[in-house]
N, C-alpha and C positions, 0 to 999 in steps of 0.2 A: 762314379760319375765321369758322366765324357767332357775329355778335354772341349769337345765340341762347344758344349753348353756357354763354354766364356766368349765365343767367335761369334762376331756379325755375320749378316744373310754374306758379303762382301769375300770374307777372309773366307769360310764356308766353300764359297762359290769359286775361290780361290785352291784353295789347297784341292778339293777337288780336280780342278784343270792340270796341278802340278801332278796328281794321283792318274788322269788319264795319259799327261806324259811319259811319266814312268813304266808305266803298265805297257806303249806302246812302243819306247823307244828309249827306254835304260834300265835300271836296275831299280826296283818298286821293292817298299817296307818286306819285308819276309818276317819271317823266327827264328832264319840262321839254326836251323836241323841243317845236319850234315846230310846230303844227298845217300836217298837211300843204292844204291847202284858204288859208293867210294866204297874203295875194297875188292871188289867182284872182277872178277877174270873176262877180258876180251872175248870174245867166242871169234871163230874163224867164220866170215859169214861170203859170200862171194856180192858181187855187184846187184843183182837182181834185189839181193832180199836185201843187200843194205839201203840201197834205194824203195824200197818198199816199207822198211821199216822207219826210217826219216819220216817218209812220205802219211804213216802212222800218228808218228810222232807231231808230225804235224799239225794232225789235225786235231789231239792233244793236248796243242800249245793253245791253239786258237781255242781249243772250247776253253780253255784257264782262261784267256782275252775276257770269252765272253763271260766268261760268270763275276772276274773284274769288274766288268760295265756292269754286271744286275747287282751283286755287293755294293758297289761303290753311289749307284745310283735309288738302289735302297735304302744307304746309314743317310745319302741327305734329305729325303724327304719324309723318313720313320719318326713315327710321335713318340712310341716310348723310348727313355735313356738306355733302359737295357737289354732293350732291342736293337737299339741301334749300335752297341759297345756289341752286342755280339752280333751282326754283322760285320763290323771291322773288324771284331779279331777272326773271324773266319776268312775273310777276306784277305789279311796277313799269313794264314797258314794259304793260300791257292797261290799264294805271291811266291811260297817255295816252289808249288810243281811246276809254277814257267820255267823257273831257275832250272827247275831238274829237268825241264819240256827241250829246255832250250841246248843244254847244256849237251843232253844227247843226240841231237840234230846237229846238230855242229860233229862231232862224236865219228859221227854215220853219213860227214857232207853235203848234208842239207842243205834247208835253207829255211827259215821264216814265210806265215803266208805273207802275203801282201794283199787278203785283204784285212787281218787283224782292226785297221782304222773302221770299215766299213760294222763286222762284226761285233766293234767296244760298242761302239752309235750304236747302234740297235738292243744290242740290251742293258744298257746304260739306261733310256727311254724308256725300257718295258722296267726295267727295276725301280727309274721315278714314282712311273704312273702305278706300276703297285702298290709303294709306299706313299701317295697321296688316300689312294682306295679304303687303304686300313693297312696294319698290323698284320692280325691277322692272313686274312689274303697275300701280302705281303710275304712273310713267312711258310705259307701256303708254298706261293712259287718255287721257294729258295727247295720247299722236301722234294717236290714231286722235281725239281732240277735234276737236285743229285739222286733223286733215284735214276734218272732216266743217264743222267752220266755214269753211276753203278753200272748201270745193265751197259753201257757204250763202251767201259774201259773191261768189261770185262770179254769184249766181243774181238775186241782186239789182243787182247791176254790169250787169249784160241787160235788168234792166226800169227802172229807173231809165235819164232821157230821156236821151243824149249832150251837149245843150245845158245840163243840171246841173253843170258841172266841176268846182266845189268836191265835191259827194257824191260824185263820184269818184275827186278825189283822194284824199280821205278811208279811203274803202274799200278803194282798192288798196293805198294801203299799209296800211290790217291786213291787211291778203290777205298784203301782201309777208313785215312779223311776226308770221301768225299759220306760217306757211311754217317759219319760220325754229324757231320753239318747237319746232316738230312735230319737226323735223330732230334738235334740239338734246337732246330726250326722248329722242327712237330712239341718239342718238350715247350717250349714259348708258346704255344699256343695259337700254329700256323692249323690252316684249316683245307680237307677235304677242297682241292680243287674240280671243277665240274667238269664233265667228260669231254667236253669240246676242246677245253681249254687245252686239255691232255692230249686228244691227236695232235690240237695246234703246234705245241711244243716239242712235239715227235716230228713233224709234219717238218719243221724248221730246223731240228738238230737235223736231219738228212741233209736236208737242202746243203745246209753249214760244211757235216763229212763232204759232201760230193764236190761241193767246188775246193776248197781248200786242199786234195788229193791233190789237183793239177798246179790248183792256184795258191 
């Protein structure tokens, strides 16, 4: 049984606000899994490569910020306790991704995106709305999101130099987790989204990647 079933609406909103602050400015709750890059030797990369990889990892970090907004919004409005619990567990695992990406960005002398609050707010609103519409659509949205994120991560793996095994180790584990989260959402009853919705999601993803690469 989810602990949130014992919380008042005000308590739930305060918890959600706390999670948002932790996601954007602090240390969000994670599972404690070790960084996949732990023990992997750093590659000799030139300044241009480090800058480009750092920007790609920044995009991946912002993608995880969006995932947090999506999951937290859905957990707030999900009707089925099992669905809510599943979303909260997936959110904790996505927090691992946040920490791993941030650490790698720091190693590459990069910075986080200035647009993270904007993308978090938009994703939270979408997640909360999807949860209100119904759990099957909320879960369907998660499944499609994870499918698109998987493709997005693969494109970065194809772009990052083979010798940068630290970045690649992180992205490979993230990709594995995204596939698992998508399958979990489908197993819980996620519905297939209409084609126009999928197209809109892809367009929004392209806007995010282009803007965050520079900002």
